[in-house]
N, C-alpha and C positions, 0 to 999 in steps of 0.2 A: 641806162637801166630801163628806159621807157618801154621798149617792146616786151621784155619779160614780165614787167608789172602789168602791162595791158593784158597779157595772157592770163594772169591771175584773175583779172576781172571777167574773163570769158569762161572761167570754170563753171561747170554745171552744179547746181544745188541738188543734193540727194541725201541719202541716209547716212553718209559718212559724217555729217556735220551736226553735232549735238545741239539741241535747243532751237534750231531754225524751223520756220513754219513748214509743216508737212505740205501745205498747199502751195509752197514755193518750189516744190520738186520740179525739175526740168528747166527752171529759169537759170539764166547766167547770173553770176554774182553782180555784174554791173546792172542788170535789169532789176534785180531785187533791191539793190542800193538806190536805184532811181525812183523806186516806189516810195521811199522815205517812210517806211511803216512805223507806226507807233509801237514802242516796246511792249506796252501792256495790252493793246487791243489788236495788234497786227498778226496774231496767230502764232507767236513764239511759244514754245513749251519749256517747262522747267524739267531739270535744272538748266540754268542758262548763265554763262559768264558774259559780262559786258565790260567795256572800256569807256570811260568818260572822255569824250572828244576834247572838252575844255581842259581837263586835267593833263592829258597827254600833251596838248599844245603848250600849256603853261610850263610843264616840266622840261620839254625840249628847249624852250627859250631860256628858262632860268639857268639850266646847266651850261648852255653854250655861253651865256653872258658871264657866268662865273669863270669859265675857262678863258675866255677872251680877256677878261679884266686882269687875270693873273699871268697872261702870256703862255698859257698852256695849249697844247694841241690835244684835242679830245678825240680818242679812239674808243668809243663806247663798246663794251663787251656785248657782242651779238648773241652769246649763248643765253642771255637773259630772255629775250623774246623769240629769237629765231624767226623773225618776221621781216621779210624783205621790204615790205612797205614802210616799216618803221626804220629799217636801215637807211632807206632813201631819204626819209624825212630828217634823220640825223645828219646825213651827208649834206642835204640842202641847207641845214642850219650851220654848216661850217666844219663838220667833223673831218679830221685827217683821214680816217678810214674806219674800218670795223675790226674789233678784236674778236678772235675765236679761240677755242680751246683744243679742238680735235679736227682731224681731216674732214669728217662729214660736214662740220659747220663751215669749214673753208670752202667746200664744194658748193654748198648752198649759196654762200655769199658770192662766189664767182659765177654761179649760174644766173645771178641777177646783176652781174656786171660791176660788183664792188671793185674799185680800182686799186685799193690798198688794204692789205690784211696784216694784222699783227697776230701771229699764232703763239699764244702764251703757253707753250709747252715745247719740250724737246721732241722733235719729229724724227723718229727712227724707223718707221715702218717703210720698207722698200717700195711697196706698191704706192703708198701715199707720196713718197718722195719722187717716184717716177711721174705721178700725176702732176705734182708741183713743177717739176722740171719742164714738162710739156706745156703747162699753162704759162710759165714764164717765157719759154722760147717762142710760143705762139703769139704773145702779146707783149710788145716791148714797153708798154706803158704800165702794165701790171707790176705791182711791188708787193712782196711778201717778206715779213721779218719774223724769224723764229727764235725761240729760246735755245741756248745750249748750256749744259751744266756739268758735263763730264767729258774726259778725253775719249772714253768708250763711245759716248753718243756722237761725238764729232767724227770718230772713225767710221761708225755705221752710216752716218749721213754721207760722208765722202764716198764710201764704197757704193752706196745705192745710187748716188747722183752720177758717179762715173759709169756705172752699169747702165744707167738710163740714157747716157750720152748727153747729159745736160750741157748746154752752151753757156747760159748765164749763171753766174754765181748766186747762191742763196744767201741773203743777208741774215746775219744772226747777231743776237745780243747775249752776253754772258748774264745768266740769271743768278742774282744773289739771294740766298735764303738765309736761314738762321738755325742754330742748333735747336732741334725739337720742332722745327717748323715743317713746311712742305718741301717741294723740290728746290733746287738751287745750290750753288757752292756754299760751303760753310765758312770760308775765310778767303783772304786775299791771295794766299799762296795757291789754293786750288783755282781761284779765278785766273791767275797768271798762267797756270798749266793749261787750262782750257783755252785761253786766248792764244797761247803758243801753238796749240794743236790746230786751231782755226787758221792761223797764219800759214801753217805747213800744208793745209788742205787746199788744193787749188779750186775746189768747188764751192768754198764758203768765203764770206767776207764779213769781218767783224765791224759792226756799225754802232755799237753802244753797249749799255748795261741796263738791266731792268730787274724787276722783282715785284712781289705782292706783299704788302704789309699786313693784310687782313688775316693771314694764316700764321702770324707770329703766335707763340704760346701765350695765351691770356693777354692779348694786346691791350695796352692802355696808352695814354698820351705820351708818357715818358719813353716806353719801349718803342713805340712807333717812330717818334722823332729821333731816337738814337739809331734805329735801323735806317731811316731815311738819310741820316748823316753819313752812315757807312756807304750807302749806295752812291751818294754824291762824291764821297771821297774816293771810291773805286773808279768812278769816271775820271776824276782828276788824275789819279795815279796812272791809269791807262793812257791818258792823253800825254802826260809827261814822258811816258815811255815810248811815245811815237806810234802807238797802236792804231791811231785814227788818221794817220797821214793820208792825205789825198781824198778824204771823204768830203762830199758836199755839206754834210751835217752829221752831228753826233746825236744819237737817240739816248735819252735818259728817261726811263718810264717806270711808273708805279701807279697805284691808286685804284681802290675799289670804291664802294659807295658809303663807307663808314668813316674814312679818314682823309677825304680829298682836301680838306682845309689844311691838314698837316703837310700833305704833299705839295700844295701850292706854296706854303711857307718855306719848306725845305728847298724846293726847286728855285724859288725866288732868291735864295741865298747862294745858289751855285755860282762859283766864280767863272769869269770868262775862260773859255777853253780855246784851243787853237783853231777850231772850226765852229760855225754856228751850232747852237744846241736846239734840238727838238725836245722840248719838255712835255712828254706825252702822259696824259691822264687817261685811264682805261675804265672809269666807272660805267656800270651798265644798268643797275637796278633803278636808276633815277627815272627812266622813261615812263614807268608806270607807278613807281614808288609802292607803298603798301600800307596796311593797317596793323603792322606788327613790328617786326625787327627793325626795318629801315625807317619807319616812323619814329622809332626811339633812338636809332643810331645815326641818323643823318647829321652831318656836320652843321647844317643850317640851324639845328637846335642851339649849337654853340655860337654861331655867328649869324643871327637872323638878319642882320643888316646886309648880308651877302646874297640873300635870296631865299627861296622856299620851294618845297615840292608838295604836290598834292596826290593823295591816293587815287588811282584811276580805276581800280578794279571794284566791281560789285557782282557777287554771285547771287542770283535769285533762285530760291528753292521754294517748294510748296508744302504746306502742312498736309500730310496725307493720313495722319492718325493722331487722335487724342485719347490713348487707351486708358489713361488714369489721370487723376488730378496732379498738376505739377509737371506734366510731361507732354511734349509735343514731338512728333516725328516728322522730319523733313525728308523729301525724296532726293537728297544729295548726300554723298558720302565720300569715302577715300578715292573713288574713281573720278571725282569731280573737283574735290577741294584740296588745296595744299595744306598739309598738316605737319610737315617735317620741322617747322619752327613755331609750333604752337597751334592750338585750335582756333577756328575762326570766331569772330565776334558778331553778335546780332546787332545790326544797325537800324533796321526799319522793318515795318510790317505794312503790307498793302492789303486792305480788306476787299471783300467782294464789291463794295460800293465805290472802290477806286480811291478811297482816302488813305493817306500814308501817315503813320504815326511812328514815333521812335521805338527803339527796341529795349527800353528800360525794363528790368526785371526778367529778361530772357537771356539765357546763356547756353552755349553749346558745351555739353558735358563730355561727350565722346562721339566718335564716328565709327560706323560700320562701313562695309563696302559701298552700300547704296543708301544709307540713312545717316542723318544727323540727329542725335538725341538732345533736345532742347529742354532745359529745366525752366519751369515757369514759377516765378515767385508768387506767393499767396496774394500779394497786393497788386500784382501786374494784371493788365488787361490782356488776358491770355489770347493767343491767336486761335482762330477757328480753322477747322478742316477746310481746305481750299484757299486760305490766305497765302499770299506770296510773302516770303521772308528774305530780306536782303542781308547778306553776310559780307563782312570785310575779312580779308585774309592776310597772312604773313608770307613773305618770300616770293617775289616776282618770278624767279626762275622756275619754281615748281608749280606756279599758277598757270603761266603761259603753256607749259608743256602738255597739259591735260586737254587743251582745247585747240583743234585745228583751224577753226574759223570763228572769230570773235566779233560780235557786233560792236561798232563804234557808235556811241549814243550821245546825242546832244543833251543839254540840260533840260529841255522840254520833253524828253522822251523819244525824240525822233531818231531813228537809226539812219545814220548818214553814210556808213561804209562798213566793210567787213574785213578784218585783219587776218590774213592767212599765216599760219605758223608751220614750220618744218622741223620736227624733232625726230 
């Protein structure tokens, strides 16, 4: 992946990249990074999203340690960041590969040389399957594993791959869902029908079972553990039926960012099968964590002895108006801020004198397209026009997607690198 990542560093800074210094226009990313500008005095303009270098590094190490401790192969979901530089760092820390959800994401991963992809969807688009067939046939090392959950889907995949002249089989796992949940077969009988269809299709090869516990209806510890038990039981049943004969390994995969402790427990209890088992965990939001949903939902809250995650995002906006007592308007809104899982929280205020104080008494009440409405409590030291305000946000997936080039900032405010995203 070295050459494509180097090419990212050669990209020219221009108007496409929000928040970057106008005076840096024309510089290459590597040149701007080498200047190690100060976040606050280096010409950056608000609104501006930043990533904490220390938090990202902590999170990468913490999650990989957890996976290794429990015998799990981590295939982090790349749709969270869509940042090839972070993909590479995840692979460098020992990840099995990168998970994606749709063909576009798979193409981005392949463009930067990701050698293993887990595509957590049933792929039935003929053009995408033709691309995948060509990608596999051109690179004998590349491996892609896809979901299947219907005989119709299997038939469409087989037809498209035959039409594309695919030489290598596409590896698939039967996806187990649940009634009222997202995709996936609803019972073992359907799973067997899909597995039989795969066996009859010369273009596909069954390599395991998988699913996602996070979309169970109102998931809780009991329902998640029950579903994980069914997933493991399906793997055992398939193995007893000889469906995995001749494989180098059997894949059993689950896991988002809210229940990976339960996944580790369930997979740890999986009995020996006829072939070695790849116990694959696909958590993705851990790389940046957040100041909302995942801060509250991370399993490390339940098992703090297992590790921890740190929120890495901070969005800096500027007070542009104080039109009335108790109200401050910031120059960041829905175009800049993730808001699908709750409004951001005010974490800090940086005054014109460079002093930073906490955000006590300040709260974001609502968002417009380009403004955040901040209520100011009577007792609070209200921010002044021109002050910078730091916001913490919820949901990494919709934070990353709004920013194509994100400064990576050290604890002392030095910008050390820039993270490119592709959404």
